[in-house]
Structure formats: C-alpha cells, structure tokens
C-alpha positions as CSV (number, residue, x, y, z in Angstrom):
1,M,39.5,-6.3,2.0
2,S,37.4,-6.2,-1.2
3,D,35.4,-9.3,-0.1
4,L,34.4,-7.4,3.1
5,H,33.2,-4.4,1.0
6,K,31.3,-6.7,-1.3
7,E,29.5,-8.3,1.6
8,V,28.7,-5.0,3.2
9,S,27.2,-3.6,-0.1
10,E,25.2,-6.8,-0.5
11,L,23.8,-6.5,3.0
12,E,22.9,-2.9,2.4
13,Q,21.1,-3.8,-0.8
14,K,19.2,-6.6,1.0
15,S,18.3,-4.2,3.8
16,A,17.0,-1.6,1.4
17,T,15.0,-4.2,-0.5
18,A,13.4,-5.4,2.8
19,A,12.5,-1.9,3.8
20,R,10.7,-1.3,0.5
21,L,9.1,-4.8,0.6
22,F,7.6,-4.3,4.1
23,D,6.5,-0.7,3.5
24,I,3.2,-0.2,5.4
25,R,1.9,1.9,2.5
26,R,2.0,-1.1,0.2
27,I,-0.1,-3.1,2.6
28,I,-2.6,-0.4,3.3
29,G,-2.9,0.6,-0.3
30,G,-3.3,-3.0,-1.5
31,L,-6.0,-3.8,1.0
32,F,-7.9,-0.6,0.2
33,V,-7.8,-1.3,-3.5
34,V,-8.9,-4.9,-3.0
35,Y,-11.8,-4.0,-0.7
36,G,-12.6,-1.0,-2.8
37,V,-13.1,-3.2,-5.9
38,I,-15.3,-5.6,-3.9
39,V,-17.5,-2.8,-2.4
40,T,-17.8,-1.0,-5.8
41,I,-18.9,-4.2,-7.5
42,A,-21.5,-4.7,-4.7
43,G,-22.7,-1.1,-5.2
44,I,-23.1,-1.1,-9.0
45,D,-26.6,-2.6,-9.0
46,P,-28.2,-2.3,-5.6
47,S,-31.6,-3.8,-4.8
48,D,-34.5,-1.6,-4.1
49,A,-34.5,-2.6,-0.4
50,D,-30.8,-1.5,-0.1
51,L,-31.6,1.8,-1.8
52,K,-34.5,2.4,0.5
53,K,-32.3,1.6,3.6
54,A,-29.8,4.1,2.4
55,E,-32.4,6.8,1.6
56,G,-31.7,6.6,-2.2
57,V,-28.0,7.0,-1.9
58,H,-25.7,4.4,-3.7
59,I,-23.6,4.2,-0.5
60,N,-21.7,1.0,-1.5
61,L,-20.7,2.5,-4.9
62,W,-19.5,5.8,-3.4
63,T,-17.7,4.1,-0.5
64,G,-16.0,1.6,-2.9
65,L,-14.9,4.4,-5.2
66,A,-13.5,6.3,-2.2
67,M,-11.7,3.2,-1.0
68,L,-10.2,2.7,-4.4
69,A,-9.0,6.3,-4.6
70,L,-7.4,6.1,-1.1
71,G,-5.7,2.8,-2.0
72,L,-4.4,4.2,-5.2
73,F,-3.1,7.3,-3.4
74,F,-1.1,5.1,-1.0
75,L,0.4,3.0,-3.9
76,I,1.3,6.1,-5.9
77,W,2.8,7.8,-2.8
78,M,4.9,4.7,-2.3
79,K,6.0,4.7,-5.9
80,L,6.9,8.4,-5.9
81,R,8.6,8.4,-2.5
82,P,10.2,4.9,-1.9
83,A,11.3,4.0,1.6
84,Q,14.9,4.9,2.4
85,V,17.0,2.9,4.9
86,P,18.3,5.4,7.4
87,D,22.1,5.6,8.0
88,G,23.1,3.8,11.2
89,A,19.9,1.6,11.3
90,P,20.1,-1.4,13.6
91,G,21.6,-4.4,11.8
92,T,23.2,-2.2,9.2
93,P,27.0,-2.4,9.2
94,E,28.8,0.9,9.6
95,S,31.8,1.9,7.4
C-alpha cells in the first residue's frame, strides 16, 4: 500500500512541476524580455534619418523599455503566484 502512495505522490509532484514549467507567463515574459533588450539596444543610438521619421521621438528606445517592463512584470507575477495544479485535474490520480 505504501508503494502506491509513493507512486501517487511522485506523479503529483511531476504534474505540479509540468504545470509550472509550461506556465504561459514564463513564455510571454521571456519573449518580451528578449525582444525588449533587442529593441532597446537598437534604440540607444538612432540615426538622424530614423529620428526624422519618428518626428524626433526615440521610439525604439521607449518601446524596448516598455517591452522590458512588461516582460519583467510577467516573470515577477509568475514568481509571486506560481501555478497550482487544480484538484481533480485530468490525469491526476484521486485519493
């Protein structure tokens, strides 16, 4: 009987780990951070032609910083409120 309980607890741990691993906030946050870094770097030293097109606004810099902030928000949110596996989820053995 204890072997069965051990297997059940191992499966529950694996299910919780998979739920946290495939949390959509991790994917969205990671992509926004990566793209935010790229766009921010592109916007640090714009050419005169780029500034003229944007009417003097450093649009790449501001957009990159906003993307970084949004990505960090998603990652912090994921860290503060980790995904929980609901009771009775499909594939989860019941007691």
